[in-house]
N, C-alpha and C positions, 0 to 999 in steps of 0.2 A: 571291103574295098573291092572294086571291080577288077583290079589287076592281080589280086591275090592268087587266083587259080593259075594264071599264066606264069606268075613268079614261081610257084611250087613246081610246075612242069619243068621250067628251065633249071631250077635247083636240082630236081631229080636227074636231069641229064648230066649235070656237073657232078653230082654225088656218084653216079654210075661210073663216070670217067675217072674220078679220083679214088674210087673204092673206099678204103678206110683212112686215107691220108687226111691230115688236118690242112685246111686251106682257109684263107680269109677272102671275103667278097664284100663289095659295097654297091650301093645304088648310085648312079651318077647324079640323081636328083632325089633327095629324101623328102618324104612327106612330114616327118617329125623326127625328133632326136632318138626316138625309140624304135626306129625301123628294124634294127638288128633283132630286137626282141619280138616285134610283131611278126616279121617274116621268118624268124628262127634261123639266123645265119651268124657266122663269126665275122663281125665287122669291126670297123675302126670307130664308128660313131657311138657315143655314150651319153646317156643322161641318167644320173643316179645321185641320190642324196649321199651315197657312200663314196662317190668318186673323189679323188684327191684334187684339191685346188691346184697344187703344183703341176699335176698332169694336164689340167685344163689350160693353165698358163703356158706350159711347154707347147701344147698343140697350137695354141694361138700364135706363139712366137715363130712357129715353122709353117704358118700359112693356112691353118685350118680354122674355120669359124668356131669360136668358143665364147662362153659367157664369163670366162675367167674364174668360175666357181666350181661347177659340177657337171658341165656338159661340153662336148665338142662334136661337130658335125662334119663329116667328110663331104667335100665337093671335089670334082675332078682336080687332081693335084699334079705335082711334078713327078717325073719318073724316079727321082731320088727319094721323095717321100713314099711313093708306092713301094719301092724296093725296101726301104728301111722298115716299113710296117708289114712286109710280106703280103701285100695286097695282090692276090693272084687273079681275081676276076672282077670285072665291073659290069653290072647289069644296067644297061642304058635304055631309057624310055623317052628321052628328050633329044636324041641325036647330038649329044655333047661329046661323044667319043667316036673315033673313026679308025679304020684299018690303017696301018702304017708301020713305022719303025717301032712303036711302043706297044701296040695292041694288035691282036689278031681276032677277027670275028669267028666264033666257033659255034654259035647257035643263034637262032632267031625264031620268035613266034609273033603273034599279033601285037603284043605289047612290048616285049623286051628283045634287045639284041645283047647277047652275052659276048664280052670281049675278054680274052686272056691277056694278061700282062706279060710281055715277052721277057721282062727283066725282074720278075718277082723275087 
């Protein structure tokens, strides 16, 4: 994928900022359900034959796309959802997120703008 290198550079910036702390990130627009695995980040989105059906149904009931069986995919969501799931950063490549009350732009490269959730 052509954006992989830009993603890794942005992720390195965040890793340096966070040092050894655990944090969760997501892309504002995923290519596939497996983006957290492909890009190697702690995300919300899941596709797994081992995923619990109840978790997929819960995610759907609170506004996340889900197949109700074994996957759910993050799309920009409410501040409450983002806080509930400790989503600290959103990597945006489609201009779906903006500076404001909920997010702060902390890094940008040719492909991604990284926003920090003010209320994670």
